[in-house]
PyMOL Python script that loads the backbone (N, CA, C, O; Angstrom):
from pymol import cmd

cmd.read_pdbstr("""\
ATOM      1  N   UNK A   1    -121.166   6.381  -2.703  1.00  0.00           N
ATOM      2  CA  UNK A   1    -119.921   5.667  -2.858  1.00  0.00           C
ATOM      3  C   UNK A   1    -119.430   5.737  -4.308  1.00  0.00           C
ATOM      4  O   UNK A   1    -118.226   5.796  -4.561  1.00  0.00           O
ATOM      5  N   UNK A   2    -120.365   5.731  -5.246  1.00  0.00           N
ATOM      6  CA  UNK A   2    -119.960   5.812  -6.652  1.00  0.00           C
ATOM      7  C   UNK A   2    -119.267   7.124  -6.966  1.00  0.00           C
ATOM      8  O   UNK A   2    -118.312   7.146  -7.742  1.00  0.00           O
ATOM      9  N   UNK A   3    -119.726   8.213  -6.381  1.00  0.00           N
ATOM     10  CA  UNK A   3    -119.087   9.512  -6.619  1.00  0.00           C
ATOM     11  C   UNK A   3    -117.660   9.495  -6.086  1.00  0.00           C
ATOM     12  O   UNK A   3    -116.740   9.972  -6.751  1.00  0.00           O
ATOM     13  N   UNK A   4    -117.474   8.948  -4.891  1.00  0.00           N
ATOM     14  CA  UNK A   4    -116.124   8.852  -4.325  1.00  0.00           C
ATOM     15  C   UNK A   4    -115.250   7.991  -5.229  1.00  0.00           C
ATOM     16  O   UNK A   4    -114.108   8.346  -5.518  1.00  0.00           O
ATOM     17  N   UNK A   5    -115.783   6.870  -5.669  1.00  0.00           N
ATOM     18  CA  UNK A   5    -115.019   5.935  -6.495  1.00  0.00           C
ATOM     19  C   UNK A   5    -114.624   6.554  -7.839  1.00  0.00           C
ATOM     20  O   UNK A   5    -113.536   6.290  -8.351  1.00  0.00           O
ATOM     21  N   UNK A   6    -115.501   7.369  -8.402  1.00  0.00           N
ATOM     22  CA  UNK A   6    -115.249   7.966  -9.705  1.00  0.00           C
ATOM     23  C   UNK A   6    -114.306   9.168  -9.667  1.00  0.00           C
ATOM     24  O   UNK A   6    -113.817   9.596 -10.712  1.00  0.00           O
ATOM     25  N   UNK A   7    -114.045   9.717  -8.483  1.00  0.00           N
ATOM     26  CA  UNK A   7    -113.206  10.913  -8.353  1.00  0.00           C
ATOM     27  C   UNK A   7    -112.086  10.651  -7.356  1.00  0.00           C
ATOM     28  O   UNK A   7    -112.208  10.980  -6.176  1.00  0.00           O
ATOM     29  N   UNK A   8    -111.013  10.067  -7.825  1.00  0.00           N
ATOM     30  CA  UNK A   8    -109.892   9.700  -6.968  1.00  0.00           C
ATOM     31  C   UNK A   8    -109.398  10.893  -6.153  1.00  0.00           C
ATOM     32  O   UNK A   8    -109.190  11.982  -6.689  1.00  0.00           O
ATOM     33  N   UNK A   9    -109.219  10.679  -4.888  1.00  0.00           N
ATOM     34  CA  UNK A   9    -108.702  11.723  -4.013  1.00  0.00           C
ATOM     35  C   UNK A   9    -109.754  12.705  -3.524  1.00  0.00           C
ATOM     36  O   UNK A   9    -109.422  13.706  -2.890  1.00  0.00           O
ATOM     37  N   UNK A  10    -111.025  12.426  -3.813  1.00  0.00           N
ATOM     38  CA  UNK A  10    -112.061  13.363  -3.350  1.00  0.00           C
ATOM     39  C   UNK A  10    -112.296  13.179  -1.849  1.00  0.00           C
ATOM     40  O   UNK A  10    -111.853  12.194  -1.258  1.00  0.00           O
ATOM     41  N   UNK A  11    -112.971  14.104  -1.263  1.00  0.00           N
ATOM     42  CA  UNK A  11    -113.294  14.055   0.155  1.00  0.00           C
ATOM     43  C   UNK A  11    -114.800  14.042   0.319  1.00  0.00           C
ATOM     44  O   UNK A  11    -115.535  14.309  -0.632  1.00  0.00           O
ATOM     45  N   UNK A  12    -115.259  13.734   1.517  1.00  0.00           N
ATOM     46  CA  UNK A  12    -116.693  13.605   1.787  1.00  0.00           C
ATOM     47  C   UNK A  12    -117.100  14.653   2.811  1.00  0.00           C
ATOM     48  O   UNK A  12    -116.416  14.848   3.816  1.00  0.00           O
ATOM     49  N   UNK A  13    -118.218  15.328   2.555  1.00  0.00           N
ATOM     50  CA  UNK A  13    -118.736  16.339   3.467  1.00  0.00           C
ATOM     51  C   UNK A  13    -120.104  15.887   3.960  1.00  0.00           C
ATOM     52  O   UNK A  13    -120.989  15.574   3.163  1.00  0.00           O
ATOM     53  N   UNK A  14    -120.271  15.854   5.281  1.00  0.00           N
ATOM     54  CA  UNK A  14    -121.562  15.509   5.882  1.00  0.00           C
ATOM     55  C   UNK A  14    -122.065  16.717   6.662  1.00  0.00           C
ATOM     56  O   UNK A  14    -121.408  17.189   7.589  1.00  0.00           O
ATOM     57  N   UNK A  15    -123.230  17.209   6.277  1.00  0.00           N
ATOM     58  CA  UNK A  15    -123.824  18.353   6.968  1.00  0.00           C
ATOM     59  C   UNK A  15    -124.641  17.828   8.146  1.00  0.00           C
ATOM     60  O   UNK A  15    -125.714  17.253   7.957  1.00  0.00           O
ATOM     61  N   UNK A  16    -124.136  18.026   9.348  1.00  0.00           N
ATOM     62  CA  UNK A  16    -124.785  17.497  10.562  1.00  0.00           C
ATOM     63  C   UNK A  16    -125.519  18.580  11.346  1.00  0.00           C
ATOM     64  O   UNK A  16    -125.969  18.330  12.464  1.00  0.00           O
ATOM     65  N   UNK A  17    -125.647  19.771  10.781  1.00  0.00           N
ATOM     66  CA  UNK A  17    -126.234  20.896  11.521  1.00  0.00           C
ATOM     67  C   UNK A  17    -127.682  20.666  11.918  1.00  0.00           C
ATOM     68  O   UNK A  17    -128.123  21.179  12.947  1.00  0.00           O
ATOM     69  N   UNK A  18    -128.423  19.919  11.139  1.00  0.00           N
ATOM     70  CA  UNK A  18    -129.813  19.649  11.490  1.00  0.00           C
ATOM     71  C   UNK A  18    -129.971  18.328  12.216  1.00  0.00           C
ATOM     72  O   UNK A  18    -131.090  17.869  12.444  1.00  0.00           O
ATOM     73  N   UNK A  19    -128.868  17.722  12.577  1.00  0.00           N
ATOM     74  CA  UNK A  19    -128.899  16.474  13.329  1.00  0.00           C
ATOM     75  C   UNK A  19    -129.225  15.289  12.444  1.00  0.00           C
ATOM     76  O   UNK A  19    -129.504  15.423  11.253  1.00  0.00           O
ATOM     77  N   UNK A  20    -129.181  14.146  13.057  1.00  0.00           N
ATOM     78  CA  UNK A  20    -129.566  12.907  12.406  1.00  0.00           C
ATOM     79  C   UNK A  20    -129.919  11.922  13.488  1.00  0.00           C
ATOM     80  O   UNK A  20    -129.548  12.097  14.649  1.00  0.00           O
ATOM     81  N   UNK A  21    -130.631  10.894  13.112  1.00  0.00           N
ATOM     82  CA  UNK A  21    -131.067   9.887  14.064  1.00  0.00           C
ATOM     83  C   UNK A  21    -129.870   9.061  14.503  1.00  0.00           C
ATOM     84  O   UNK A  21    -129.137   8.528  13.671  1.00  0.00           O
ATOM     85  N   UNK A  22    -129.676   8.959  15.792  1.00  0.00           N
ATOM     86  CA  UNK A  22    -128.569   8.183  16.347  1.00  0.00           C
ATOM     87  C   UNK A  22    -129.032   6.729  16.481  1.00  0.00           C
ATOM     88  O   UNK A  22    -129.494   6.302  17.539  1.00  0.00           O
ATOM     89  N   UNK A  23    -128.895   5.989  15.389  1.00  0.00           N
ATOM     90  CA  UNK A  23    -129.329   4.604  15.353  1.00  0.00           C
ATOM     91  C   UNK A  23    -128.090   3.712  15.421  1.00  0.00           C
ATOM     92  O   UNK A  23    -127.197   3.847  14.584  1.00  0.00           O
ATOM     93  N   UNK A  24    -128.014   2.807  16.394  1.00  0.00           N
ATOM     94  CA  UNK A  24    -126.833   1.942  16.513  1.00  0.00           C
ATOM     95  C   UNK A  24    -126.516   1.140  15.248  1.00  0.00           C
ATOM     96  O   UNK A  24    -125.347   0.903  14.940  1.00  0.00           O
ATOM     97  N   UNK A  25    -127.547   0.723  14.518  1.00  0.00           N
ATOM     98  CA  UNK A  25    -127.299  -0.017  13.273  1.00  0.00           C
ATOM     99  C   UNK A  25    -126.646   0.878  12.224  1.00  0.00           C
ATOM    100  O   UNK A  25    -125.765   0.438  11.486  1.00  0.00           O
ATOM    101  N   UNK A  26    -127.085   2.143  12.161  1.00  0.00           N
ATOM    102  CA  UNK A  26    -126.468   3.092  11.226  1.00  0.00           C
ATOM    103  C   UNK A  26    -125.021   3.354  11.603  1.00  0.00           C
ATOM    104  O   UNK A  26    -124.144   3.402  10.740  1.00  0.00           O
ATOM    105  N   UNK A  27    -124.777   3.524  12.897  1.00  0.00           N
ATOM    106  CA  UNK A  27    -123.418   3.776  13.386  1.00  0.00           C
ATOM    107  C   UNK A  27    -122.501   2.610  13.032  1.00  0.00           C
ATOM    108  O   UNK A  27    -121.361   2.810  12.612  1.00  0.00           O
ATOM    109  N   UNK A  28    -123.007   1.395  13.206  1.00  0.00           N
ATOM    110  CA  UNK A  28    -122.233   0.202  12.863  1.00  0.00           C
ATOM    111  C   UNK A  28    -121.948   0.158  11.360  1.00  0.00           C
ATOM    112  O   UNK A  28    -120.831  -0.156  10.948  1.00  0.00           O
ATOM    113  N   UNK A  29    -122.957   0.472  10.542  1.00  0.00           N
ATOM    114  CA  UNK A  29    -122.782   0.477   9.086  1.00  0.00           C
ATOM    115  C   UNK A  29    -121.729   1.494   8.666  1.00  0.00           C
ATOM    116  O   UNK A  29    -120.886   1.207   7.815  1.00  0.00           O
ATOM    117  N   UNK A  30    -121.777   2.682   9.261  1.00  0.00           N
ATOM    118  CA  UNK A  30    -120.792   3.718   8.931  1.00  0.00           C
ATOM    119  C   UNK A  30    -119.384   3.228   9.245  1.00  0.00           C
ATOM    120  O   UNK A  30    -118.475   3.363   8.426  1.00  0.00           O
ATOM    121  N   UNK A  31    -119.206   2.652  10.447  1.00  0.00           N
ATOM    122  CA  UNK A  31    -117.874   2.206  10.871  1.00  0.00           C
ATOM    123  C   UNK A  31    -117.379   0.994  10.093  1.00  0.00           C
ATOM    124  O   UNK A  31    -116.207   0.925   9.725  1.00  0.00           O
ATOM    125  N   UNK A  32    -118.269   0.044   9.843  1.00  0.00           N
ATOM    126  CA  UNK A  32    -117.840  -1.222   9.247  1.00  0.00           C
ATOM    127  C   UNK A  32    -117.899  -1.256   7.720  1.00  0.00           C
ATOM    128  O   UNK A  32    -117.207  -2.059   7.094  1.00  0.00           O
ATOM    129  N   UNK A  33    -118.718  -0.393   7.118  1.00  0.00           N
ATOM    130  CA  UNK A  33    -118.837  -0.413   5.664  1.00  0.00           C
ATOM    131  C   UNK A  33    -118.424   0.912   5.022  1.00  0.00           C
ATOM    132  O   UNK A  33    -117.500   0.955   4.210  1.00  0.00           O
ATOM    133  N   UNK A  34    -119.114   1.990   5.393  1.00  0.00           N
ATOM    134  CA  UNK A  34    -118.902   3.258   4.697  1.00  0.00           C
ATOM    135  C   UNK A  34    -117.465   3.759   4.811  1.00  0.00           C
ATOM    136  O   UNK A  34    -116.833   4.041   3.793  1.00  0.00           O
ATOM    137  N   UNK A  35    -116.944   3.872   6.016  1.00  0.00           N
ATOM    138  CA  UNK A  35    -115.595   4.428   6.187  1.00  0.00           C
ATOM    139  C   UNK A  35    -114.530   3.572   5.492  1.00  0.00           C
ATOM    140  O   UNK A  35    -113.692   4.129   4.784  1.00  0.00           O
ATOM    141  N   UNK A  36    -114.526   2.243   5.662  1.00  0.00           N
ATOM    142  CA  UNK A  36    -113.521   1.449   4.936  1.00  0.00           C
ATOM    143  C   UNK A  36    -113.651   1.551   3.413  1.00  0.00           C
ATOM    144  O   UNK A  36    -112.643   1.622   2.709  1.00  0.00           O
ATOM    145  N   UNK A  37    -114.887   1.559   2.902  1.00  0.00           N
ATOM    146  CA  UNK A  37    -115.083   1.671   1.451  1.00  0.00           C
ATOM    147  C   UNK A  37    -114.658   3.052   0.956  1.00  0.00           C
ATOM    148  O   UNK A  37    -114.045   3.173  -0.104  1.00  0.00           O
ATOM    149  N   UNK A  38    -114.984   4.095   1.727  1.00  0.00           N
ATOM    150  CA  UNK A  38    -114.572   5.445   1.338  1.00  0.00           C
ATOM    151  C   UNK A  38    -113.049   5.500   1.213  1.00  0.00           C
ATOM    152  O   UNK A  38    -112.526   6.067   0.254  1.00  0.00           O
ATOM    153  N   UNK A  39    -112.350   4.925   2.161  1.00  0.00           N
ATOM    154  CA  UNK A  39    -110.883   4.881   2.113  1.00  0.00           C
ATOM    155  C   UNK A  39    -110.411   4.071   0.905  1.00  0.00           C
ATOM    156  O   UNK A  39    -109.525   4.500   0.166  1.00  0.00           O
ATOM    157  N   UNK A  40    -111.007   2.909   0.718  1.00  0.00           N
ATOM    158  CA  UNK A  40    -110.637   2.046  -0.408  1.00  0.00           C
ATOM    159  C   UNK A  40    -110.821   2.757  -1.750  1.00  0.00           C
ATOM    160  O   UNK A  40    -110.037   2.560  -2.678  1.00  0.00           O
ATOM    161  N   UNK A  41    -111.851   3.573  -1.843  1.00  0.00           N
ATOM    162  CA  UNK A  41    -112.160   4.266  -3.090  1.00  0.00           C
ATOM    163  C   UNK A  41    -111.408   5.583  -3.245  1.00  0.00           C
ATOM    164  O   UNK A  41    -111.611   6.290  -4.233  1.00  0.00           O
ATOM    165  N   UNK A  42    -110.546   5.926  -2.293  1.00  0.00           N
ATOM    166  CA  UNK A  42    -109.683   7.081  -2.461  1.00  0.00           C
ATOM    167  C   UNK A  42    -109.998   8.300  -1.626  1.00  0.00           C
ATOM    168  O   UNK A  42    -109.303   9.311  -1.732  1.00  0.00           O
ATOM    169  N   UNK A  43    -111.033   8.235  -0.794  1.00  0.00           N
ATOM    170  CA  UNK A  43    -111.357   9.370   0.073  1.00  0.00           C
ATOM    171  C   UNK A  43    -110.276   9.506   1.149  1.00  0.00           C
ATOM    172  O   UNK A  43    -109.799   8.508   1.688  1.00  0.00           O
ATOM    173  N   UNK A  44    -109.898  10.734   1.452  1.00  0.00           N
ATOM    174  CA  UNK A  44    -108.857  10.979   2.450  1.00  0.00           C
ATOM    175  C   UNK A  44    -109.373  11.716   3.678  1.00  0.00           C
ATOM    176  O   UNK A  44    -108.898  11.485   4.790  1.00  0.00           O
ATOM    177  N   UNK A  45    -110.345  12.604   3.478  1.00  0.00           N
ATOM    178  CA  UNK A  45    -110.831  13.457   4.569  1.00  0.00           C
ATOM    179  C   UNK A  45    -112.346  13.422   4.625  1.00  0.00           C
ATOM    180  O   UNK A  45    -113.020  13.524   3.600  1.00  0.00           O
ATOM    181  N   UNK A  46    -112.874  13.278   5.828  1.00  0.00           N
ATOM    182  CA  UNK A  46    -114.302  13.424   6.081  1.00  0.00           C
ATOM    183  C   UNK A  46    -114.489  14.764   6.792  1.00  0.00           C
ATOM    184  O   UNK A  46    -113.915  14.996   7.855  1.00  0.00           O
ATOM    185  N   UNK A  47    -115.288  15.633   6.204  1.00  0.00           N
ATOM    186  CA  UNK A  47    -115.623  16.914   6.816  1.00  0.00           C
ATOM    187  C   UNK A  47    -117.007  16.800   7.440  1.00  0.00           C
ATOM    188  O   UNK A  47    -117.950  16.366   6.778  1.00  0.00           O
ATOM    189  N   UNK A  48    -117.135  17.181   8.694  1.00  0.00           N
ATOM    190  CA  UNK A  48    -118.429  17.286   9.352  1.00  0.00           C
ATOM    191  C   UNK A  48    -118.759  18.760   9.488  1.00  0.00           C
ATOM    192  O   UNK A  48    -118.061  19.489  10.193  1.00  0.00           O
ATOM    193  N   UNK A  49    -119.819  19.210   8.819  1.00  0.00           N
ATOM    194  CA  UNK A  49    -120.298  20.579   9.036  1.00  0.00           C
ATOM    195  C   UNK A  49    -121.108  20.542  10.325  1.00  0.00           C
ATOM    196  O   UNK A  49    -122.092  19.810  10.423  1.00  0.00           O
ATOM    197  N   UNK A  50    -120.695  21.328  11.308  1.00  0.00           N
ATOM    198  CA  UNK A  50    -121.337  21.320  12.626  1.00  0.00           C
ATOM    199  C   UNK A  50    -122.028  22.655  12.889  1.00  0.00           C
ATOM    200  O   UNK A  50    -121.727  23.663  12.249  1.00  0.00           O
ATOM    201  N   UNK A  51    -122.961  22.642  13.844  1.00  0.00           N
ATOM    202  CA  UNK A  51    -123.589  23.888  14.261  1.00  0.00           C
ATOM    203  C   UNK A  51    -122.707  24.563  15.310  1.00  0.00           C
ATOM    204  O   UNK A  51    -121.727  23.979  15.772  1.00  0.00           O
ATOM    205  N   UNK A  52    -123.052  25.774  15.680  1.00  0.00           N
ATOM    206  CA  UNK A  52    -122.221  26.538  16.623  1.00  0.00           C
ATOM    207  C   UNK A  52    -122.007  25.819  17.943  1.00  0.00           C
ATOM    208  O   UNK A  52    -120.954  25.964  18.565  1.00  0.00           O
ATOM    209  N   UNK A  53    -122.996  25.044  18.377  1.00  0.00           N
ATOM    210  CA  UNK A  53    -122.895  24.335  19.653  1.00  0.00           C
ATOM    211  C   UNK A  53    -122.310  22.929  19.513  1.00  0.00           C
ATOM    212  O   UNK A  53    -122.080  22.246  20.511  1.00  0.00           O
ATOM    213  N   UNK A  54    -122.073  22.507  18.283  1.00  0.00           N
ATOM    214  CA  UNK A  54    -121.610  21.146  18.005  1.00  0.00           C
ATOM    215  C   UNK A  54    -122.459  20.149  18.783  1.00  0.00           C
ATOM    216  O   UNK A  54    -121.946  19.334  19.549  1.00  0.00           O
ATOM    217  N   UNK A  55    -123.765  20.233  18.571  1.00  0.00           N
ATOM    218  CA  UNK A  55    -124.721  19.448  19.346  1.00  0.00           C
ATOM    219  C   UNK A  55    -124.603  17.936  19.146  1.00  0.00           C
ATOM    220  O   UNK A  55    -125.122  17.167  19.955  1.00  0.00           O
ATOM    221  N   UNK A  56    -123.933  17.506  18.092  1.00  0.00           N
ATOM    222  CA  UNK A  56    -123.741  16.073  17.861  1.00  0.00           C
ATOM    223  C   UNK A  56    -122.308  15.633  18.168  1.00  0.00           C
ATOM    224  O   UNK A  56    -121.831  14.623  17.651  1.00  0.00           O
ATOM    225  N   UNK A  57    -121.650  16.391  18.998  1.00  0.00           N
ATOM    226  CA  UNK A  57    -120.237  16.160  19.286  1.00  0.00           C
ATOM    227  C   UNK A  57    -119.928  14.708  19.654  1.00  0.00           C
ATOM    228  O   UNK A  57    -119.009  14.107  19.097  1.00  0.00           O
ATOM    229  N   UNK A  58    -120.688  14.149  20.584  1.00  0.00           N
ATOM    230  CA  UNK A  58    -120.417  12.784  21.036  1.00  0.00           C
ATOM    231  C   UNK A  58    -120.500  11.780  19.888  1.00  0.00           C
ATOM    232  O   UNK A  58    -119.612  10.945  19.717  1.00  0.00           O
ATOM    233  N   UNK A  59    -121.566  11.871  19.112  1.00  0.00           N
ATOM    234  CA  UNK A  59    -121.767  10.958  17.989  1.00  0.00           C
ATOM    235  C   UNK A  59    -120.651  11.101  16.960  1.00  0.00           C
ATOM    236  O   UNK A  59    -120.104  10.101  16.496  1.00  0.00           O
ATOM    237  N   UNK A  60    -120.311  12.333  16.602  1.00  0.00           N
ATOM    238  CA  UNK A  60    -119.279  12.560  15.593  1.00  0.00           C
ATOM    239  C   UNK A  60    -117.905  12.115  16.075  1.00  0.00           C
ATOM    240  O   UNK A  60    -117.142  11.514  15.320  1.00  0.00           O
ATOM    241  N   UNK A  61    -117.594  12.407  17.321  1.00  0.00           N
ATOM    242  CA  UNK A  61    -116.306  11.975  17.863  1.00  0.00           C
ATOM    243  C   UNK A  61    -116.232  10.454  17.939  1.00  0.00           C
ATOM    244  O   UNK A  61    -115.157   9.875  17.782  1.00  0.00           O
ATOM    245  N   UNK A  62    -117.376   9.804  18.181  1.00  0.00           N
ATOM    246  CA  UNK A  62    -117.409   8.346  18.165  1.00  0.00           C
ATOM    247  C   UNK A  62    -117.107   7.801  16.783  1.00  0.00           C
ATOM    248  O   UNK A  62    -116.357   6.835  16.643  1.00  0.00           O
ATOM    249  N   UNK A  63    -117.694   8.424  15.748  1.00  0.00           N
ATOM    250  CA  UNK A  63    -117.398   7.996  14.379  1.00  0.00           C
ATOM    251  C   UNK A  63    -115.930   8.219  14.049  1.00  0.00           C
ATOM    252  O   UNK A  63    -115.288   7.385  13.409  1.00  0.00           O
ATOM    253  N   UNK A  64    -115.413   9.347  14.491  1.00  0.00           N
ATOM    254  CA  UNK A  64    -113.994   9.635  14.234  1.00  0.00           C
ATOM    255  C   UNK A  64    -113.114   8.605  14.933  1.00  0.00           C
ATOM    256  O   UNK A  64    -112.176   8.078  14.335  1.00  0.00           O
ATOM    257  N   UNK A  65    -113.412   8.321  16.185  1.00  0.00           N
ATOM    258  CA  UNK A  65    -112.604   7.359  16.949  1.00  0.00           C
ATOM    259  C   UNK A  65    -112.609   5.991  16.270  1.00  0.00           C
ATOM    260  O   UNK A  65    -111.572   5.333  16.183  1.00  0.00           O
ATOM    261  N   UNK A  66    -113.789   5.561  15.784  1.00  0.00           N
ATOM    262  CA  UNK A  66    -113.907   4.259  15.145  1.00  0.00           C
ATOM    263  C   UNK A  66    -113.118   4.167  13.843  1.00  0.00           C
ATOM    264  O   UNK A  66    -112.722   3.072  13.443  1.00  0.00           O
ATOM    265  N   UNK A  67    -112.883   5.290  13.179  1.00  0.00           N
ATOM    266  CA  UNK A  67    -112.284   5.256  11.840  1.00  0.00           C
ATOM    267  C   UNK A  67    -111.045   6.128  11.687  1.00  0.00           C
ATOM    268  O   UNK A  67    -110.594   6.353  10.564  1.00  0.00           O
ATOM    269  N   UNK A  68    -110.490   6.618  12.774  1.00  0.00           N
ATOM    270  CA  UNK A  68    -109.337   7.528  12.704  1.00  0.00           C
ATOM    271  C   UNK A  68    -108.125   6.885  12.026  1.00  0.00           C
ATOM    272  O   UNK A  68    -107.294   7.589  11.452  1.00  0.00           O
ATOM    273  N   UNK A  69    -108.016   5.565  12.087  1.00  0.00           N
ATOM    274  CA  UNK A  69    -106.888   4.891  11.452  1.00  0.00           C
ATOM    275  C   UNK A  69    -107.040   4.859   9.932  1.00  0.00           C
ATOM    276  O   UNK A  69    -106.079   4.582   9.214  1.00  0.00           O
ATOM    277  N   UNK A  70    -108.259   5.146   9.441  1.00  0.00           N
ATOM    278  CA  UNK A  70    -108.529   5.099   8.007  1.00  0.00           C
ATOM    279  C   UNK A  70    -108.492   6.465   7.335  1.00  0.00           C
ATOM    280  O   UNK A  70    -107.929   6.624   6.252  1.00  0.00           O
ATOM    281  N   UNK A  71    -109.102   7.450   7.993  1.00  0.00           N
ATOM    282  CA  UNK A  71    -109.350   8.745   7.370  1.00  0.00           C
ATOM    283  C   UNK A  71    -109.045   9.881   8.334  1.00  0.00           C
ATOM    284  O   UNK A  71    -108.993   9.691   9.550  1.00  0.00           O
ATOM    285  N   UNK A  72    -108.847  11.048   7.774  1.00  0.00           N
ATOM    286  CA  UNK A  72    -108.698  12.265   8.573  1.00  0.00           C
ATOM    287  C   UNK A  72    -110.074  12.896   8.716  1.00  0.00           C
ATOM    288  O   UNK A  72    -110.878  12.849   7.785  1.00  0.00           O
ATOM    289  N   UNK A  73    -110.350  13.485   9.869  1.00  0.00           N
ATOM    290  CA  UNK A  73    -111.637  14.122  10.126  1.00  0.00           C
ATOM    291  C   UNK A  73    -111.423  15.589  10.461  1.00  0.00           C
ATOM    292  O   UNK A  73    -110.502  15.952  11.193  1.00  0.00           O
ATOM    293  N   UNK A  74    -112.300  16.428   9.906  1.00  0.00           N
ATOM    294  CA  UNK A  74    -112.243  17.862  10.183  1.00  0.00           C
ATOM    295  C   UNK A  74    -113.645  18.363  10.489  1.00  0.00           C
ATOM    296  O   UNK A  74    -114.625  17.944   9.874  1.00  0.00           O
ATOM    297  N   UNK A  75    -113.713  19.262  11.445  1.00  0.00           N
ATOM    298  CA  UNK A  75    -114.996  19.870  11.845  1.00  0.00           C
ATOM    299  C   UNK A  75    -115.016  21.298  11.349  1.00  0.00           C
ATOM    300  O   UNK A  75    -114.113  22.082  11.643  1.00  0.00           O
ATOM    301  N   UNK A  76    -116.059  21.635  10.588  1.00  0.00           N
ATOM    302  CA  UNK A  76    -116.154  22.947   9.972  1.00  0.00           C
ATOM    303  C   UNK A  76    -117.542  23.513  10.195  1.00  0.00           C
ATOM    304  O   UNK A  76    -118.444  22.795  10.625  1.00  0.00           O
ATOM    305  N   UNK A  77    -117.724  24.815   9.902  1.00  0.00           N
ATOM    306  CA  UNK A  77    -119.019  25.470  10.083  1.00  0.00           C
ATOM    307  C   UNK A  77    -119.745  25.753   8.767  1.00  0.00           C
ATOM    308  O   UNK A  77    -120.893  26.199   8.786  1.00  0.00           O
ATOM    309  N   UNK A  78    -119.099  25.502   7.630  1.00  0.00           N
ATOM    310  CA  UNK A  78    -119.748  25.724   6.338  1.00  0.00           C
ATOM    311  C   UNK A  78    -118.879  25.221   5.199  1.00  0.00           C
ATOM    312  O   UNK A  78    -117.692  24.950   5.379  1.00  0.00           O
ATOM    313  N   UNK A  79    -119.483  25.099   4.028  1.00  0.00           N
ATOM    314  CA  UNK A  79    -118.757  24.586   2.850  1.00  0.00           C
ATOM    315  C   UNK A  79    -117.585  25.479   2.445  1.00  0.00           C
ATOM    316  O   UNK A  79    -116.641  25.010   1.809  1.00  0.00           O
ATOM    317  N   UNK A  80    -117.636  26.742   2.803  1.00  0.00           N
ATOM    318  CA  UNK A  80    -116.552  27.655   2.442  1.00  0.00           C
ATOM    319  C   UNK A  80    -115.239  27.270   3.126  1.00  0.00           C
ATOM    320  O   UNK A  80    -114.180  27.776   2.755  1.00  0.00           O
ATOM    321  N   UNK A  81    -115.297  26.386   4.114  1.00  0.00           N
ATOM    322  CA  UNK A  81    -114.086  25.961   4.823  1.00  0.00           C
ATOM    323  C   UNK A  81    -113.456  24.696   4.217  1.00  0.00           C
ATOM    324  O   UNK A  81    -112.404  24.251   4.675  1.00  0.00           O
ATOM    325  N   UNK A  82    -114.087  24.125   3.202  1.00  0.00           N
ATOM    326  CA  UNK A  82    -113.561  22.909   2.585  1.00  0.00           C
ATOM    327  C   UNK A  82    -112.424  23.274   1.648  1.00  0.00           C
ATOM    328  O   UNK A  82    -111.835  22.394   1.020  1.00  0.00           O
TER     329      UNK A  82
END
""", "prot")
cmd.dss("prot")
cmd.show_as("cartoon", "prot")
cmd.util.cbc("prot")
cmd.orient("prot")
C-alpha cells in the first residue's frame, strides 16, 4: 500500500499464474480493505496476470465484481502487456 500511496496514479499487478489460497477471510480483506485503499491512494487499474487456462477465473471475477465500482480490471498473460 505504501508503494501505491507514494506513486500517484500507479497501477497494481498481481501474478496469479501459480494460484493462491482461496481463503474467505482473504477475499473479504481484499474487497473491504485493499481495493478501497488502493483507490484512495490513487491506483486506477488492477492487472491480473493469468495462465493460459485462466484457472482462477471464478476467484478473480469475484474480486472484480466486488470492486468494479472502484477500479478497472485487466487480465493479461505477462508484464509486457502492462
